[in-house]
PDB file of N, CA, C, O and CB in Angstrom:
ATOM      1  N   MET A   1     100.112 142.691  75.272  1.00  0.00           N
ATOM      2  CA  MET A   1      99.173 141.587  75.377  1.00  0.00           C
ATOM      3  C   MET A   1      99.327 140.957  76.754  1.00  0.00           C
ATOM      4  O   MET A   1     100.419 140.539  77.139  1.00  0.00           O
ATOM      5  CB  MET A   1      99.404 140.538  74.248  1.00  0.00           C
ATOM      6  N   ALA A   2      98.261 140.894  77.465  1.00  0.00           N
ATOM      7  CA  ALA A   2      98.296 140.356  78.819  1.00  0.00           C
ATOM      8  C   ALA A   2      98.256 138.839  78.770  1.00  0.00           C
ATOM      9  O   ALA A   2      97.531 138.249  77.969  1.00  0.00           O
ATOM     10  CB  ALA A   2      97.125 140.902  79.659  1.00  0.00           C
ATOM     11  N   THR A   3      99.040 138.216  79.635  1.00  0.00           N
ATOM     12  CA  THR A   3      99.026 136.760  79.722  1.00  0.00           C
ATOM     13  C   THR A   3      98.111 136.362  80.856  1.00  0.00           C
ATOM     14  O   THR A   3      98.109 136.997  81.911  1.00  0.00           O
ATOM     15  CB  THR A   3     100.454 136.186  79.931  1.00  0.00           C
ATOM     16  N   PRO A   4      97.335 135.315  80.649  1.00  0.00           N
ATOM     17  CA  PRO A   4      96.431 134.880  81.720  1.00  0.00           C
ATOM     18  C   PRO A   4      97.232 134.348  82.906  1.00  0.00           C
ATOM     19  O   PRO A   4      98.250 133.675  82.744  1.00  0.00           O
ATOM     20  CB  PRO A   4      95.452 133.796  81.204  1.00  0.00           C
ATOM     21  N   GLU A   5      96.748 134.664  84.083  1.00  0.00           N
ATOM     22  CA  GLU A   5      97.410 134.167  85.291  1.00  0.00           C
ATOM     23  C   GLU A   5      97.046 132.701  85.487  1.00  0.00           C
ATOM     24  O   GLU A   5      95.939 132.258  85.183  1.00  0.00           O
ATOM     25  CB  GLU A   5      97.007 135.008  86.543  1.00  0.00           C
ATOM     26  N   ALA A   6      98.008 131.982  85.996  1.00  0.00           N
ATOM     27  CA  ALA A   6      97.752 130.574  86.304  1.00  0.00           C
ATOM     28  C   ALA A   6      96.809 130.497  87.490  1.00  0.00           C
ATOM     29  O   ALA A   6      97.016 131.157  88.509  1.00  0.00           O
ATOM     30  CB  ALA A   6      99.076 129.808  86.600  1.00  0.00           C
ATOM     31  N   ARG A   7      95.798 129.705  87.352  1.00  0.00           N
ATOM     32  CA  ARG A   7      94.822 129.527  88.422  1.00  0.00           C
ATOM     33  C   ARG A   7      95.406 128.578  89.455  1.00  0.00           C
ATOM     34  O   ARG A   7      95.868 127.493  89.102  1.00  0.00           O
ATOM     35  CB  ARG A   7      93.469 128.986  87.870  1.00  0.00           C
ATOM     36  N   PRO A   8      95.395 128.963  90.719  1.00  0.00           N
ATOM     37  CA  PRO A   8      95.893 128.031  91.731  1.00  0.00           C
ATOM     38  C   PRO A   8      95.003 126.796  91.781  1.00  0.00           C
ATOM     39  O   PRO A   8      93.780 126.887  91.680  1.00  0.00           O
ATOM     40  CB  PRO A   8      95.956 128.708  93.121  1.00  0.00           C
ATOM     41  N   ALA A   9      95.625 125.670  91.934  1.00  0.00           N
ATOM     42  CA  ALA A   9      94.878 124.417  91.992  1.00  0.00           C
ATOM     43  C   ALA A   9      94.041 124.366  93.259  1.00  0.00           C
ATOM     44  O   ALA A   9      94.497 124.730  94.342  1.00  0.00           O
ATOM     45  CB  ALA A   9      95.830 123.210  91.929  1.00  0.00           C
ATOM     46  N   SER A  10      92.829 123.914  93.103  1.00  0.00           N
ATOM     47  CA  SER A  10      91.981 123.734  94.274  1.00  0.00           C
ATOM     48  C   SER A  10      92.420 122.482  95.013  1.00  0.00           C
ATOM     49  O   SER A  10      93.173 121.672  94.473  1.00  0.00           O
ATOM     50  CB  SER A  10      90.486 123.644  93.874  1.00  0.00           C
ATOM     51  N   TRP A  11      91.970 122.323  96.210  1.00  0.00           N
ATOM     52  CA  TRP A  11      92.347 121.128  96.956  1.00  0.00           C
ATOM     53  C   TRP A  11      91.778 119.883  96.289  1.00  0.00           C
ATOM     54  O   TRP A  11      92.369 118.806  96.366  1.00  0.00           O
ATOM     55  CB  TRP A  11      91.863 121.223  98.413  1.00  0.00           C
ATOM     56  N   GLU A  12      90.619 120.032  95.627  1.00  0.00           N
ATOM     57  CA  GLU A  12      90.041 118.884  94.924  1.00  0.00           C
ATOM     58  C   GLU A  12      90.948 118.447  93.773  1.00  0.00           C
ATOM     59  O   GLU A  12      91.180 117.256  93.567  1.00  0.00           O
ATOM     60  CB  GLU A  12      88.630 119.227  94.392  1.00  0.00           C
ATOM     61  N   ASP A  13      91.462 119.441  93.022  1.00  0.00           N
ATOM     62  CA  ASP A  13      92.385 119.127  91.922  1.00  0.00           C
ATOM     63  C   ASP A  13      93.636 118.443  92.458  1.00  0.00           C
ATOM     64  O   ASP A  13      94.140 117.495  91.854  1.00  0.00           O
ATOM     65  CB  ASP A  13      92.770 120.408  91.147  1.00  0.00           C
ATOM     66  N   SER A  14      94.128 118.919  93.577  1.00  0.00           N
ATOM     67  CA  SER A  14      95.336 118.343  94.170  1.00  0.00           C
ATOM     68  C   SER A  14      95.106 116.902  94.609  1.00  0.00           C
ATOM     69  O   SER A  14      95.950 116.035  94.383  1.00  0.00           O
ATOM     70  CB  SER A  14      95.795 119.183  95.361  1.00  0.00           C
ATOM     71  N   VAL A  15      93.970 116.653  95.230  1.00  0.00           N
ATOM     72  CA  VAL A  15      93.659 115.304  95.703  1.00  0.00           C
ATOM     73  C   VAL A  15      93.524 114.358  94.521  1.00  0.00           C
ATOM     74  O   VAL A  15      94.045 113.243  94.557  1.00  0.00           O
ATOM     75  CB  VAL A  15      92.365 115.301  96.545  1.00  0.00           C
ATOM     76  N   VAL A  16      92.832 114.788  93.477  1.00  0.00           N
ATOM     77  CA  VAL A  16      92.666 113.946  92.291  1.00  0.00           C
ATOM     78  C   VAL A  16      94.028 113.647  91.672  1.00  0.00           C
ATOM     79  O   VAL A  16      94.306 112.507  91.297  1.00  0.00           O
ATOM     80  CB  VAL A  16      91.738 114.630  91.254  1.00  0.00           C
ATOM     81  N   SER A  17      94.864 114.654  91.566  1.00  0.00           N
ATOM     82  CA  SER A  17      96.190 114.470  90.973  1.00  0.00           C
ATOM     83  C   SER A  17      97.027 113.484  91.782  1.00  0.00           C
ATOM     84  O   SER A  17      97.655 112.590  91.215  1.00  0.00           O
ATOM     85  CB  SER A  17      96.918 115.811  90.871  1.00  0.00           C
ATOM     86  N   VAL A  18      97.038 113.644  93.087  1.00  0.00           N
ATOM     87  CA  VAL A  18      97.813 112.751  93.960  1.00  0.00           C
ATOM     88  C   VAL A  18      97.260 111.338  93.889  1.00  0.00           C
ATOM     89  O   VAL A  18      98.024 110.374  93.848  1.00  0.00           O
ATOM     90  CB  VAL A  18      97.795 113.258  95.420  1.00  0.00           C
ATOM     91  N   THR A  19      95.950 111.208  93.875  1.00  0.00           N
ATOM     92  CA  THR A  19      95.322 109.891  93.808  1.00  0.00           C
ATOM     93  C   THR A  19      95.658 109.204  92.488  1.00  0.00           C
ATOM     94  O   THR A  19      96.010 108.024  92.475  1.00  0.00           O
ATOM     95  CB  THR A  19      93.797 110.010  93.975  1.00  0.00           C
ATOM     96  N   GLU A  20      95.553 109.926  91.385  1.00  0.00           N
ATOM     97  CA  GLU A  20      95.871 109.345  90.082  1.00  0.00           C
ATOM     98  C   GLU A  20      97.330 108.929  90.018  1.00  0.00           C
ATOM     99  O   GLU A  20      97.646 107.859  89.497  1.00  0.00           O
ATOM    100  CB  GLU A  20      95.558 110.335  88.960  1.00  0.00           C
ATOM    101  N   ASP A  21      98.229 109.765  90.545  1.00  0.00           N
ATOM    102  CA  ASP A  21      99.654 109.419  90.574  1.00  0.00           C
ATOM    103  C   ASP A  21      99.886 108.156  91.392  1.00  0.00           C
ATOM    104  O   ASP A  21     100.664 107.289  90.994  1.00  0.00           O
ATOM    105  CB  ASP A  21     100.482 110.579  91.150  1.00  0.00           C
ATOM    106  N   SER A  22      99.219 108.052  92.524  1.00  0.00           N
ATOM    107  CA  SER A  22      99.375 106.882  93.390  1.00  0.00           C
ATOM    108  C   SER A  22      98.898 105.613  92.697  1.00  0.00           C
ATOM    109  O   SER A  22      99.526 104.560  92.811  1.00  0.00           O
ATOM    110  CB  SER A  22      98.609 107.081  94.696  1.00  0.00           C
ATOM    111  N   VAL A  23      97.792 105.719  91.984  1.00  0.00           N
ATOM    112  CA  VAL A  23      97.250 104.558  91.275  1.00  0.00           C
ATOM    113  C   VAL A  23      98.207 104.113  90.179  1.00  0.00           C
ATOM    114  O   VAL A  23      98.461 102.918  90.025  1.00  0.00           O
ATOM    115  CB  VAL A  23      95.867 104.882  90.677  1.00  0.00           C
ATOM    116  N   VAL A  24      98.737 105.056  89.422  1.00  0.00           N
ATOM    117  CA  VAL A  24      99.673 104.711  88.346  1.00  0.00           C
ATOM    118  C   VAL A  24     100.929 104.072  88.933  1.00  0.00           C
ATOM    119  O   VAL A  24     101.428 103.084  88.394  1.00  0.00           O
ATOM    120  CB  VAL A  24     100.044 105.968  87.514  1.00  0.00           C
ATOM    121  N   ARG A  25     101.448 104.627  90.036  1.00  0.00           N
ATOM    122  CA  ARG A  25     102.639 104.038  90.673  1.00  0.00           C
ATOM    123  C   ARG A  25     102.347 102.623  91.156  1.00  0.00           C
ATOM    124  O   ARG A  25     103.172 101.725  90.987  1.00  0.00           O
ATOM    125  CB  ARG A  25     103.114 104.912  91.856  1.00  0.00           C
ATOM    126  N   TRP A  26     101.182 102.423  91.753  1.00  0.00           N
ATOM    127  CA  TRP A  26     100.819 101.092  92.244  1.00  0.00           C
ATOM    128  C   TRP A  26     100.690 100.112  91.075  1.00  0.00           C
ATOM    129  O   TRP A  26     101.193  98.991  91.153  1.00  0.00           O
ATOM    130  CB  TRP A  26      99.495 101.151  93.047  1.00  0.00           C
ATOM    131  N   ARG A  27     100.021 100.523  89.995  1.00  0.00           N
ATOM    132  CA  ARG A  27      99.886  99.657  88.818  1.00  0.00           C
ATOM    133  C   ARG A  27     101.262  99.310  88.254  1.00  0.00           C
ATOM    134  O   ARG A  27     101.515  98.168  87.871  1.00  0.00           O
ATOM    135  CB  ARG A  27      99.020 100.341  87.732  1.00  0.00           C
ATOM    136  N   MET A  28     102.143 100.300  88.209  1.00  0.00           N
ATOM    137  CA  MET A  28     103.500 100.094  87.704  1.00  0.00           C
ATOM    138  C   MET A  28     104.217  99.040  88.542  1.00  0.00           C
ATOM    139  O   MET A  28     104.847  98.136  87.993  1.00  0.00           O
ATOM    140  CB  MET A  28     104.295 101.421  87.713  1.00  0.00           C
ATOM    141  N   LEU A  29     104.125  99.146  89.846  1.00  0.00           N
ATOM    142  CA  LEU A  29     104.773  98.199  90.749  1.00  0.00           C
ATOM    143  C   LEU A  29     104.245  96.782  90.535  1.00  0.00           C
ATOM    144  O   LEU A  29     105.021  95.827  90.488  1.00  0.00           O
ATOM    145  CB  LEU A  29     104.563  98.624  92.202  1.00  0.00           C
ATOM    146  N   VAL A  30     102.940  96.649  90.409  1.00  0.00           N
ATOM    147  CA  VAL A  30     102.333  95.331  90.182  1.00  0.00           C
ATOM    148  C   VAL A  30     102.837  94.726  88.868  1.00  0.00           C
ATOM    149  O   VAL A  30     103.167  93.541  88.811  1.00  0.00           O
ATOM    150  CB  VAL A  30     100.786  95.441  90.163  1.00  0.00           C
ATOM    151  N   LEU A  31     102.894  95.532  87.832  1.00  0.00           N
ATOM    152  CA  LEU A  31     103.339  95.042  86.523  1.00  0.00           C
ATOM    153  C   LEU A  31     104.817  94.661  86.532  1.00  0.00           C
ATOM    154  O   LEU A  31     105.198  93.641  85.957  1.00  0.00           O
ATOM    155  CB  LEU A  31     103.085  96.100  85.452  1.00  0.00           C
ATOM    156  N   LEU A  32     105.633  95.459  87.167  1.00  0.00           N
ATOM    157  CA  LEU A  32     107.062  95.141  87.250  1.00  0.00           C
ATOM    158  C   LEU A  32     107.287  93.858  88.046  1.00  0.00           C
ATOM    159  O   LEU A  32     108.105  93.023  87.662  1.00  0.00           O
ATOM    160  CB  LEU A  32     107.837  96.305  87.892  1.00  0.00           C
ATOM    161  N   ARG A  33     106.567  93.702  89.149  1.00  0.00           N
ATOM    162  CA  ARG A  33     106.694  92.480  89.956  1.00  0.00           C
ATOM    163  C   ARG A  33     106.244  91.249  89.189  1.00  0.00           C
ATOM    164  O   ARG A  33     106.749  90.148  89.407  1.00  0.00           O
ATOM    165  CB  ARG A  33     105.885  92.607  91.242  1.00  0.00           C
ATOM    166  N   ALA A  34     105.279  91.447  88.278  1.00  0.00           N
ATOM    167  CA  ALA A  34     104.785  90.326  87.478  1.00  0.00           C
ATOM    168  C   ALA A  34     105.791  89.916  86.403  1.00  0.00           C
ATOM    169  O   ALA A  34     105.720  88.807  85.874  1.00  0.00           O
ATOM    170  CB  ALA A  34     103.449  90.690  86.829  1.00  0.00           C
ATOM    171  N   GLY A  35     106.734  90.817  86.077  1.00  0.00           N
ATOM    172  CA  GLY A  35     107.749  90.474  85.098  1.00  0.00           C
ATOM    173  C   GLY A  35     107.750  91.327  83.842  1.00  0.00           C
ATOM    174  O   GLY A  35     108.462  91.017  82.887  1.00  0.00           O
ATOM    175  N   TYR A  36     106.973  92.386  83.826  1.00  0.00           N
ATOM    176  CA  TYR A  36     106.960  93.266  82.661  1.00  0.00           C
ATOM    177  C   TYR A  36     108.250  94.058  82.566  1.00  0.00           C
ATOM    178  O   TYR A  36     108.845  94.425  83.580  1.00  0.00           O
ATOM    179  CB  TYR A  36     105.766  94.215  82.720  1.00  0.00           C
ATOM    180  N   ALA A  37     108.676  94.316  81.338  1.00  0.00           N
ATOM    181  CA  ALA A  37     109.803  95.211  81.094  1.00  0.00           C
ATOM    182  C   ALA A  37     109.364  96.632  81.459  1.00  0.00           C
ATOM    183  O   ALA A  37     108.178  96.958  81.416  1.00  0.00           O
ATOM    184  CB  ALA A  37     110.288  95.128  79.596  1.00  0.00           C
ATOM    185  N   TRP A  38     110.327  97.456  81.813  1.00  0.00           N
ATOM    186  CA  TRP A  38     110.034  98.814  82.290  1.00  0.00           C
ATOM    187  C   TRP A  38     109.130  99.581  81.320  1.00  0.00           C
ATOM    188  O   TRP A  38     108.098 100.108  81.735  1.00  0.00           O
ATOM    189  CB  TRP A  38     111.337  99.588  82.500  1.00  0.00           C
ATOM    190  N   ASP A  39     109.495  99.652  80.051  1.00  0.00           N
ATOM    191  CA  ASP A  39     108.726 100.438  79.072  1.00  0.00           C
ATOM    192  C   ASP A  39     107.305  99.901  78.904  1.00  0.00           C
ATOM    193  O   ASP A  39     106.358 100.680  78.786  1.00  0.00           O
ATOM    194  CB  ASP A  39     109.440 100.438  77.716  1.00  0.00           C
ATOM    195  N   ASP A  40     107.154  98.593  78.893  1.00  0.00           N
ATOM    196  CA  ASP A  40     105.827  98.003  78.774  1.00  0.00           C
ATOM    197  C   ASP A  40     104.987  98.302  80.015  1.00  0.00           C
ATOM    198  O   ASP A  40     103.799  98.605  79.911  1.00  0.00           O
ATOM    199  CB  ASP A  40     105.932  96.489  78.555  1.00  0.00           C
ATOM    200  N   ALA A  41     105.607  98.214  81.175  1.00  0.00           N
ATOM    201  CA  ALA A  41     104.901  98.497  82.431  1.00  0.00           C
ATOM    202  C   ALA A  41     104.450  99.951  82.490  1.00  0.00           C
ATOM    203  O   ALA A  41     103.336 100.235  82.931  1.00  0.00           O
ATOM    204  CB  ALA A  41     105.798  98.176  83.636  1.00  0.00           C
ATOM    205  N   VAL A  42     105.298 100.867  82.054  1.00  0.00           N
ATOM    206  CA  VAL A  42     104.929 102.295  82.060  1.00  0.00           C
ATOM    207  C   VAL A  42     103.708 102.512  81.175  1.00  0.00           C
ATOM    208  O   VAL A  42     102.745 103.164  81.579  1.00  0.00           O
ATOM    209  CB  VAL A  42     106.117 103.184  81.571  1.00  0.00           C
ATOM    210  N   GLU A  43     103.753 101.969  79.983  1.00  0.00           N
ATOM    211  CA  GLU A  43     102.639 102.173  79.050  1.00  0.00           C
ATOM    212  C   GLU A  43     101.338 101.569  79.574  1.00  0.00           C
ATOM    213  O   GLU A  43     100.283 102.200  79.498  1.00  0.00           O
ATOM    214  CB  GLU A  43     102.976 101.568  77.689  1.00  0.00           C
ATOM    215  N   LEU A  44     101.409 100.361  80.101  1.00  0.00           N
ATOM    216  CA  LEU A  44     100.202  99.711  80.617  1.00  0.00           C
ATOM    217  C   LEU A  44      99.692 100.361  81.894  1.00  0.00           C
ATOM    218  O   LEU A  44      98.482 100.450  82.099  1.00  0.00           O
ATOM    219  CB  LEU A  44     100.472  98.246  80.870  1.00  0.00           C
ATOM    220  N   ALA A  45     100.592 100.814  82.748  1.00  0.00           N
ATOM    221  CA  ALA A  45     100.181 101.437  84.014  1.00  0.00           C
ATOM    222  C   ALA A  45      99.431 102.734  83.777  1.00  0.00           C
ATOM    223  O   ALA A  45      98.518 103.068  84.533  1.00  0.00           O
ATOM    224  CB  ALA A  45     101.396 101.700  84.900  1.00  0.00           C
ATOM    225  N   THR A  46      99.799 103.461  82.749  1.00  0.00           N
ATOM    226  CA  THR A  46      99.154 104.745  82.487  1.00  0.00           C
ATOM    227  C   THR A  46      97.865 104.604  81.693  1.00  0.00           C
ATOM    228  O   THR A  46      97.078 105.549  81.627  1.00  0.00           O
ATOM    229  CB  THR A  46     100.099 105.652  81.750  1.00  0.00           C
ATOM    230  N   GLU A  47      97.637 103.461  81.099  1.00  0.00           N
ATOM    231  CA  GLU A  47      96.387 103.196  80.378  1.00  0.00           C
ATOM    232  C   GLU A  47      95.410 102.540  81.344  1.00  0.00           C
ATOM    233  O   GLU A  47      95.394 101.317  81.484  1.00  0.00           O
ATOM    234  CB  GLU A  47      96.629 102.285  79.119  1.00  0.00           C
ATOM    235  N   THR A  48      94.604 103.346  82.004  1.00  0.00           N
ATOM    236  CA  THR A  48      93.736 102.824  83.063  1.00  0.00           C
ATOM    237  C   THR A  48      92.620 101.914  82.536  1.00  0.00           C
ATOM    238  O   THR A  48      91.949 101.241  83.318  1.00  0.00           O
ATOM    239  CB  THR A  48      93.124 103.975  83.829  1.00  0.00           C
ATOM    240  N   GLY A  49      92.424 101.892  81.227  1.00  0.00           N
ATOM    241  CA  GLY A  49      91.436 100.982  80.663  1.00  0.00           C
ATOM    242  C   GLY A  49      91.943  99.556  80.559  1.00  0.00           C
ATOM    243  O   GLY A  49      91.168  98.639  80.288  1.00  0.00           O
ATOM    244  N   VAL A  50      93.238  99.360  80.772  1.00  0.00           N
ATOM    245  CA  VAL A  50      93.834  98.027  80.711  1.00  0.00           C
ATOM    246  C   VAL A  50      93.529  97.281  82.008  1.00  0.00           C
ATOM    247  O   VAL A  50      93.771  97.796  83.100  1.00  0.00           O
ATOM    248  CB  VAL A  50      95.371  98.113  80.471  1.00  0.00           C
ATOM    249  N   ASP A  51      93.002  96.081  81.882  1.00  0.00           N
ATOM    250  CA  ASP A  51      92.692  95.247  83.045  1.00  0.00           C
ATOM    251  C   ASP A  51      94.003  94.726  83.642  1.00  0.00           C
ATOM    252  O   ASP A  51      94.705  93.926  83.023  1.00  0.00           O
ATOM    253  CB  ASP A  51      91.744  94.057  82.650  1.00  0.00           C
ATOM    254  N   LEU A  52      94.316  95.185  84.832  1.00  0.00           N
ATOM    255  CA  LEU A  52      95.575  94.827  85.482  1.00  0.00           C
ATOM    256  C   LEU A  52      95.662  93.328  85.757  1.00  0.00           C
ATOM    257  O   LEU A  52      96.728  92.729  85.611  1.00  0.00           O
ATOM    258  CB  LEU A  52      95.732  95.603  86.784  1.00  0.00           C
ATOM    259  N   HIS A  53      94.550  92.725  86.153  1.00  0.00           N
ATOM    260  CA  HIS A  53      94.551  91.284  86.434  1.00  0.00           C
ATOM    261  C   HIS A  53      94.831  90.491  85.160  1.00  0.00           C
ATOM    262  O   HIS A  53      95.572  89.508  85.191  1.00  0.00           O
ATOM    263  CB  HIS A  53      93.202  90.847  87.048  1.00  0.00           C
ATOM    264  N   ALA A  54      94.246  90.908  84.050  1.00  0.00           N
ATOM    265  CA  ALA A  54      94.500  90.233  82.769  1.00  0.00           C
ATOM    266  C   ALA A  54      95.957  90.405  82.363  1.00  0.00           C
ATOM    267  O   ALA A  54      96.576  89.478  81.842  1.00  0.00           O
ATOM    268  CB  ALA A  54      93.569  90.784  81.663  1.00  0.00           C
ATOM    269  N   ALA A  55      96.505  91.599  82.605  1.00  0.00           N
ATOM    270  CA  ALA A  55      97.904  91.863  82.263  1.00  0.00           C
ATOM    271  C   ALA A  55      98.844  90.944  83.029  1.00  0.00           C
ATOM    272  O   ALA A  55      99.758  90.356  82.450  1.00  0.00           O
ATOM    273  CB  ALA A  55      98.256  93.321  82.547  1.00  0.00           C
ATOM    274  N   VAL A  56      98.621  90.826  84.313  1.00  0.00           N
ATOM    275  CA  VAL A  56      99.460  89.968  85.150  1.00  0.00           C
ATOM    276  C   VAL A  56      99.277  88.507  84.755  1.00  0.00           C
ATOM    277  O   VAL A  56     100.246  87.750  84.698  1.00  0.00           O
ATOM    278  CB  VAL A  56      99.127  90.166  86.645  1.00  0.00           C
ATOM    279  N   ASP A  57      98.047  88.114  84.484  1.00  0.00           N
ATOM    280  CA  ASP A  57      97.762  86.732  84.115  1.00  0.00           C
ATOM    281  C   ASP A  57      98.475  86.335  82.822  1.00  0.00           C
ATOM    282  O   ASP A  57      98.998  85.225  82.724  1.00  0.00           O
ATOM    283  CB  ASP A  57      96.259  86.530  83.964  1.00  0.00           C
ATOM    284  N   LEU A  58      98.502  87.223  81.838  1.00  0.00           N
ATOM    285  CA  LEU A  58      99.187  86.921  80.578  1.00  0.00           C
ATOM    286  C   LEU A  58     100.655  86.581  80.807  1.00  0.00           C
ATOM    287  O   LEU A  58     101.159  85.589  80.279  1.00  0.00           O
ATOM    288  CB  LEU A  58      99.073  88.101  79.616  1.00  0.00           C
ATOM    289  N   VAL A  59     101.337  87.408  81.596  1.00  0.00           N
ATOM    290  CA  VAL A  59     102.770  87.177  81.854  1.00  0.00           C
ATOM    291  C   VAL A  59     102.959  85.924  82.710  1.00  0.00           C
ATOM    292  O   VAL A  59     103.892  85.151  82.491  1.00  0.00           O
ATOM    293  CB  VAL A  59     103.408  88.410  82.557  1.00  0.00           C
ATOM    294  N   ASN A  60     102.076  85.730  83.678  1.00  0.00           N
ATOM    295  CA  ASN A  60     102.186  84.532  84.525  1.00  0.00           C
ATOM    296  C   ASN A  60     102.002  83.249  83.725  1.00  0.00           C
ATOM    297  O   ASN A  60     102.514  82.199  84.113  1.00  0.00           O
ATOM    298  CB  ASN A  60     101.157  84.585  85.649  1.00  0.00           C
ATOM    299  N   ARG A  61     101.282  83.323  82.622  1.00  0.00           N
ATOM    300  CA  ARG A  61     101.056  82.149  81.768  1.00  0.00           C
ATOM    301  C   ARG A  61     102.145  81.977  80.719  1.00  0.00           C
ATOM    302  O   ARG A  61     102.062  81.090  79.870  1.00  0.00           O
ATOM    303  CB  ARG A  61      99.707  82.254  81.082  1.00  0.00           C
ATOM    304  N   GLY A  62     103.176  82.836  80.779  1.00  0.00           N
ATOM    305  CA  GLY A  62     104.325  82.670  79.890  1.00  0.00           C
ATOM    306  C   GLY A  62     104.391  83.622  78.714  1.00  0.00           C
ATOM    307  O   GLY A  62     105.303  83.522  77.892  1.00  0.00           O
ATOM    308  N   CYS A  63     103.454  84.536  78.615  1.00  0.00           N
ATOM    309  CA  CYS A  63     103.457  85.498  77.518  1.00  0.00           C
ATOM    310  C   CYS A  63     104.590  86.510  77.744  1.00  0.00           C
ATOM    311  O   CYS A  63     104.781  86.996  78.859  1.00  0.00           O
ATOM    312  CB  CYS A  63     102.074  86.222  77.407  1.00  0.00           C
ATOM    313  N   ALA A  64     105.329  86.820  76.694  1.00  0.00           N
ATOM    314  CA  ALA A  64     106.396  87.819  76.798  1.00  0.00           C
ATOM    315  C   ALA A  64     105.791  89.192  77.079  1.00  0.00           C
ATOM    316  O   ALA A  64     104.679  89.497  76.647  1.00  0.00           O
ATOM    317  CB  ALA A  64     107.249  87.856  75.499  1.00  0.00           C
ATOM    318  N   SER A  65     106.526  89.995  77.793  1.00  0.00           N
ATOM    319  CA  SER A  65     106.073  91.328  78.189  1.00  0.00           C
ATOM    320  C   SER A  65     105.598  92.150  76.992  1.00  0.00           C
ATOM    321  O   SER A  65     104.510  92.724  77.028  1.00  0.00           O
ATOM    322  CB  SER A  65     107.193  92.066  78.910  1.00  0.00           C
ATOM    323  N   GLU A  66     106.395  92.209  75.948  1.00  0.00           N
ATOM    324  CA  GLU A  66     106.045  93.014  74.771  1.00  0.00           C
ATOM    325  C   GLU A  66     104.802  92.477  74.071  1.00  0.00           C
ATOM    326  O   GLU A  66     103.955  93.246  73.618  1.00  0.00           O
ATOM    327  CB  GLU A  66     107.216  93.052  73.788  1.00  0.00           C
ATOM    328  N   THR A  67     104.699  91.164  73.985  1.00  0.00           N
ATOM    329  CA  THR A  67     103.534  90.542  73.349  1.00  0.00           C
ATOM    330  C   THR A  67     102.276  90.822  74.167  1.00  0.00           C
ATOM    331  O   THR A  67     101.229  91.153  73.610  1.00  0.00           O
ATOM    332  CB  THR A  67     103.745  89.017  73.192  1.00  0.00           C
ATOM    333  N   ALA A  68     102.380  90.690  75.474  1.00  0.00           N
ATOM    334  CA  ALA A  68     101.240  90.961  76.349  1.00  0.00           C
ATOM    335  C   ALA A  68     100.791  92.414  76.193  1.00  0.00           C
ATOM    336  O   ALA A  68      99.592  92.690  76.144  1.00  0.00           O
ATOM    337  CB  ALA A  68     101.600  90.663  77.825  1.00  0.00           C
ATOM    338  N   ARG A  69     101.748  93.344  76.116  1.00  0.00           N
ATOM    339  CA  ARG A  69     101.398  94.756  75.939  1.00  0.00           C
ATOM    340  C   ARG A  69     100.629  94.951  74.647  1.00  0.00           C
ATOM    341  O   ARG A  69      99.626  95.664  74.621  1.00  0.00           O
ATOM    342  CB  ARG A  69     102.658  95.637  75.945  1.00  0.00           C
ATOM    343  N   ARG A  70     101.092  94.320  73.568  1.00  0.00           N
ATOM    344  CA  ARG A  70     100.404  94.468  72.280  1.00  0.00           C
ATOM    345  C   ARG A  70      98.997  93.885  72.334  1.00  0.00           C
ATOM    346  O   ARG A  70      98.075  94.441  71.736  1.00  0.00           O
ATOM    347  CB  ARG A  70     101.206  93.789  71.164  1.00  0.00           C
ATOM    348  N   ILE A  71      98.822  92.785  73.034  1.00  0.00           N
ATOM    349  CA  ILE A  71      97.499  92.168  73.172  1.00  0.00           C
ATOM    350  C   ILE A  71      96.559  93.106  73.936  1.00  0.00           C
ATOM    351  O   ILE A  71      95.410  93.307  73.542  1.00  0.00           O
ATOM    352  CB  ILE A  71      97.607  90.797  73.899  1.00  0.00           C
ATOM    353  N   LEU A  72      97.060  93.667  75.021  1.00  0.00           N
ATOM    354  CA  LEU A  72      96.231  94.471  75.899  1.00  0.00           C
ATOM    355  C   LEU A  72      95.895  95.852  75.341  1.00  0.00           C
ATOM    356  O   LEU A  72      94.859  96.426  75.676  1.00  0.00           O
ATOM    357  CB  LEU A  72      96.910  94.622  77.209  1.00  0.00           C
ATOM    358  N   LEU A  73      96.758  96.372  74.506  1.00  0.00           N
ATOM    359  CA  LEU A  73      96.500  97.701  73.935  1.00  0.00           C
ATOM    360  C   LEU A  73      95.907  97.553  72.564  1.00  0.00           C
ATOM    361  O   LEU A  73      95.614  98.551  71.906  1.00  0.00           O
ATOM    362  CB  LEU A  73      97.787  98.545  73.870  1.00  0.00           C
TER     363      LEU A  73
END
């Protein structure tokens, strides 16, 4: 049984992948600086539907990291 060969990534795929990684890293940094716990920041950073400004605002207003994550997700 022949196994399919892996298709080399096109430059477009590479650019999209690098861009998405950069965005997630940037979101993670913003959330950590705002005061989110590591696990909460990881989950929120990877969920691109989460409004980053709302996330930061919740913590800045005194909401606990875990509670803010539950509200946003």
